[in-house]
N, C-alpha and C positions, 0 to 999 in steps of 0.2 A: 891284679887291678889295672886296668887300662886308665893311662894319666888321663887320655882324652874323653873317657867315660867313667868319671869317678862315680855316678849312681847306678851304673850297668843298666842304662836304657836302651843302649845299641845292642849290647850282648849280655843279656841277663846272666847270672850265675846259675851254673846248673846245679840241681838238686841231687841230695843222694839217690833218691826213688826216681829221678829221670835224669841220669848221667848224659843222656844225648839231647835233653832239652825238647822231648818229643811232645809233652804235656803242654808246653807253653802255647796257649792259644795266640795264633797270629791274628795281628790287627786287621779290622776288617777295612777294605778301601773305601775312601769317601766317594758318594755317589758323584756322579758327572754332573755339573750344573746343567739345569734345563734350560735349554734356548729360549730365551725372552722372545715374545711376540712383537713385530715391530709396531710401534704406536703408529696410530692413524694420524695422518698428517691432515693440514687445514682442508685441502683438497677433497680428501676423504670425508671429513666430518660434514663438509658442504654438501657433498654428494648424498650422503644419508639422510640429511635434512631436506634434500630436494625429492627423494625418493619418498620419504615418509609423507610429505605434503601432498604430493601425487595421488597419495592413496585416499585422499577425499575424494576423488572420482571412483564410481563403483567398478569393480573389475580391473582397477590399475595395479593392485599387489599381485594379481596372478600373471599380468602382462610383464611386471617387471620380473618375476621368478621365471618366467619362460624365456624372456630376453637374456637373463643372467645365464640359465642354462644353455642356451644357443651359443652366447659367446663364449662360454667355457669350452666349448668343442674344438675352440681354435688355439686353446693353449695346452701346457702338459698336466693341467689338474681340470679335466672334463668333470663336469657335475650333472646330475640327474636333475629333473625338475624339483623333486622333492628336497634333494640337497641343496639347490639354489633357493629355495623358499625358505628353507631352514637358516641358511647363511643370511638370508635379506632379513628375516625376522630377528635374528639375534643382532643384526647392526640397528635396527629401529627401535629395538625394545631397550636401548640403551638412553633413549632420549625422555627426558621426564614425562609424567604424565599429563601435566599442564600445558608444555611446550608441544607436545605431540597433538593434544586437542586442538590448538590455535593453528597448528600446521595443518591438521586434517579440514580445518574452516577455510583455511585461505586457499587449499586445493580445490574445494568444492566452488569458490568464486566464478571458476571460469564456466561452468554450467548453468548459472543463474539465467542468462539470458534465454536458455532454453528450457526452462521448468515453467511449469503452469504458473498462473497468477494467484491461485488458489494455494495457500501454504499447506493445507491439509493433502491436497493432490501432490503437491511438490515434494513433501515428506514421504508420502506413500512410495513414489518413484524411487527416491533416493534410499530408503531403508530396504525397499523390495529389490532394488538393483546390487545393492550391496551383499545381500544373501544369495541372489541369484546367480551373480558373478564372483561368489567367494573363491578364494584362491585354495582352500582346503579340498583335496581330493578324496578323501576317505568318507565321502557322504553319497548315499544313493539318491537315486532320482526323487523317489518319493521325500526322503528327508530333505533334500535340497527345495523341492516345492514347499513343503511346509516351513521350512525356514524362511523362504522367500515371503510366504503370505503372513507369517507372524513380523517379519520386518517391515512389511508395507505397512500392517496395521499399527505397529509402532510408530512409524515415521509419521503417519496420517496423524495420529493422537498428539504427538508433538506439535506437527505443524498446526494442528486445530488449536492446541493450548496456546501456542504462541500469537496465533491470529487472534484468539479470544482475550489473552492478556492485554495485547496492544490496544484492541478496541475499548476494552473496560477501562484501562488508563486514560486513555484519550477522552473517554466519554465521561468519566469522573472529574476531568480536569477542566472540562467544557462548560460554559454559561448555559444555564436553561433555554430552550428555544423561546418560552415565553417573554424572557427577560431580553433576548436578541431580537426578537420582532418589536418590542415596544422600542428599544433603543433605534432600529433602523427607521421606524416611522416618525419617530422625532427628528431624526436626522433629515428625514426627506422633507419633513415640513419646514424646518429651518432653512433647507437650500432653497425650496420653492419660495418662501418668503421673501428670499433675498433676490433671486433671479428674476421672478415675476415682477418684483418691485422695481427692479433696475429695468426692465423691458416696459413696463408702464410710464415710468419716468422719461424714459426716450421718445416715447410716443405722443406725449402730450403736444397738442398744437402743432401735429405734424401729419395731418390728414392729407393723404397723398392721393394722385388718381387711381391707381391701383387699389387702394381701399375702398374708395366710392364705388369703383365698379363691382367690388366684391360685395358689398352692401345691397347691391341691386339685383343680386342672383336671388331667383324665387324663393329658394329653401333659406337661404340665409336672411332675406327680407321678411320671411315669416318668423323666424326665431326671434329677430328684433323688435316685432310688433308684439309678439308675446312677453318678451322682456318689458317693453315699454308700459306693459300693461301692469307691471307689479311695483310696489310701493318702491323697491330700492333702486329701480331705474327710470322711473317715471320721469325724472328731471336730469337723467344722463344725455348726453349729446350722443347720436347714432354713431358718428363717425369717431367716438373718443375710445383711446386704449382700453377703458374699462369696459365698454359695450363689446369690443373686439374680443376682449379676455373672456366675456360672458357667453358670447356666442360659440367660441372655440371649446369652452367646457361643456355647455350644453350638448354639442355634437358628441362629445367624448362619452357624455352620460347616456345619449340614445345608443350608441355604438355598444356600450357595454349591454344595455338592454337586449339589442338585437341579438347579440353574440351569447348571451344567456339564454336565449330561447333556442337558438341553433344547436348549444351543446347539450340541451335535455335530450333524454332517451328517446321521447317523442317530439321532434323539434317544433316549435311554435313557427307557423308559416315558413317551411324551409325554403321553398323557393323564391318567393319575394323576399325574405329575410336576408338570403345571402345577396340579392342585388342591393338591398337598401344599406348593407354593410360596406359594401364596395362605394355605394353613392357619399356616404357619410364620410368616409376616409379620403375620397376626392374633395369634398367640400372643407375638410380640415386642411389638406394640402394646399389648396388654393387660398385659404386663409393664411397660412404660414409664408407662402411667396407674396401676399399682399402686404405683410408686415414686415418683410426681410429689409425693405428699404428703410422705414423710419422705425422700427423696434427689432432689429436683428440680435437682439438677446432673448426674445421669445421663443424662437426657435431653439436656442439652447437649453432655456427652462424646460420646455416640453420633453426634449430628449433626456435632460438629467432626471427629470420626473419619473418618465418611463423606464428607464434603467433602474433607479432605486425601487420603483414598484415591482418591477420584474424580479428583482433580487428576494424582495419581501415574498413573493409568490414562490421562488424556488425554496427558501427557507422552509415554508410551509409545506411543499412537497417533501422535503426531505424528512419532516417530522413527520408528516403523515405515511411516509414509507416504512418508519421504523413501528408507529403505531399499529399499521395494518399487519406488519410481519408478527407482532404480538398477539393479532386476534386469532381465536381459535374457531370461528366460523367463517363459512366461505363469503367472500364479498358479494354485497348486492348487485343486480344486473346493471344499475345505474352508474356504479363504481368500476365495472370492468375495464373501461376504458381511461380511469382516472386514477385508482389508487392501488390497482395491482401492480406486481412486479414488472409484468411485460409493458405495462403502460409508463413505467416510471423509465424502464430501459429505453423506449422509444422516445419519450420526452427529453432525456438526457443528451441523446445524439444531437438534437437541434439547439441545445443550451450553449449560451455564451461564456466566457470566463468568469464574469462576475456571477452568473448564475450558479455555474458550477461549484464556485467558492461557497455561494450562499447556501446552496444544498448540502454540502458538506457538514456546514454549521449546523444545519437543521437536523442532521442525522445525529451528530454528536449531542447536539442540545436535547435530543429525544431520548438518547441513552442516560443522559444525566437526568431528566425528569423520571425515568422507569427507574433508575436507582434510586431516586429520592422516594419514590412510592413503595417499592420493596426491592431491596438490595438483592436478596438470593433468589427472588423468583422472576419478576420482571426486569429487573435489573440484568440479571446473569443472562436471561434470554434474550434481549436487546443487544447486549455485548456481543453474544452468540451471531445475531442476525446483521448487525450493523457493519463488520468488516464486509461482506459481501456488496451490500449496498454503497459503500465508500468505494470499493473497486469499481462498480458499475457507474459512478459518477466519475471516475477519472482520478480519483485521490492517488497520489504518488506515494504517500506514505502508507495507506493502506497495503500497498504492494511491497514497499522496500522494508519497512520496519518488522514485519514477521519474518522475512527473509533472514534478517540479523539475528532473530532468535533460533531459527534453523540452523544456521551456521555456528551459533554459539554452543547448542546442543548437538552439534555434529556426530559427537560419539556415542550418544545415547540409542541411535538407532541405526 
């Protein structure tokens, strides 16, 4: 017995049947430890996230794979395009699904200024572009074309869905157009009462030479004479602020009558009416100039009234645009220049900021009233038509909000 090996582990004892120890199985050597892959550092992880985010741009994955293959040619480990693509996907696949979707959405943001305002068209371009510029090389030309068509269709559906969802949500949260109009009219009446009342108070006992000269003009003198024949003004002084106010409003009523005749399909006295309108406007401006010295608030009252009335008309136009979009029949000839989409687009080009805001409220209020009538029929159709009308009216939310939906659902198309 070896005193250094009492258990016989180093030199096991030989058996009688195996005096040479040939039957003793030699111990298998332990496998060599597998070299560990170097852990990716911060720079590598950052680069992976950047590469993944950039893939929100159609064709970027193919570009990254091609660039990786080309760059590897300068190293000791050159890769083919497919090997580079597999390595790239191996890196980006380690990113969580939610994080990856957010990064793809952020990567698409630089494209937004170049996409159409219509979300359906924008979604079709993104979805079709992803499929057409796919990094996969195992697709036939026909297969790639089919996937491009499918991708464009899915993208368009996602964009249209986001557009309708935003339009429906805004419409359901809006105030009905009828309630908005009544409120605007009440505000206009209160404002007019205050401003015109202030102007009349300024002018009492302040008859000036410009006012005396204005009252002597033939068309103005005719109106004063007619007013003096009424019970309300028979005892009112001709140069009083109340008479001047009545003259101005009479001119306004006459101008509205002339304009109504000119806007008809068959204009009433088209030639003389045009010149009558110009003459009435000139008489109104002459009256304002005569009152500027003694009744300066009167011009402000006229301007405020006109602006508020224009906003009311704009709200009506927005509502009418929604109502017309729901009609199944073609518009009547007399409405071709008033209620059609082309007429709406032409009108909005000349609209001011207050009118643009009011027309948006009219559109959304129209959606609300359609939904109140029938949510699944008229309401659904109005929610589908409203976004296009809102974009035509220059509503920024109608452009930006659906794009947020497109970005949030980027991985679906």
